[in-house]
C-alpha positions, 0 to 999 in steps of 0.5 A: 102804741100801734106798730106797723109791719114793713109790708104795711109801711111800704103800702102806706108809702105807696098810697101816699105817693100814688095819691100825690099827697103833700108832705104834711099829710099821712094815712089816718086811721079814724073812727067811722060812723059804724064804729069800725076803723076807717082810713083816709089821707089827712093832716094830723090834729092835736092829740093824734098819734103820728108815726113818721116815715122819712121825716113826714107823717106816714100813719096818723091815729085819730086821738079818739081811737089811740087807746083802742089800737094801743099794742096792736099791729097794722099789717097787710093781710092777704086778699081774697081770691082776685082781690088786692091785699087789705090792711088788718089790725090785730094784736101780737100773738093773735093769728091774722084772720085773712 
């Protein structure tokens, strides 16, 4: 299962609040058209992995990539100069590339 750091969880919550997302929606990781992992705000579908935050979805992992992010960590990496921090997915024990 993917793990979420405290700072990534805080940013996910901030995004949901700022977007006025209804309580049944969460931030969803999905496979984008280029083969990378994209993020959107959506409702979970059958087979998706749902990590709850305060009795509502916080992070949803699309069923198509659950295996791909198994044992990974979602963190908030340092942004480049004059850029905001960005989410990064890495494996335990592997240095954050940012």
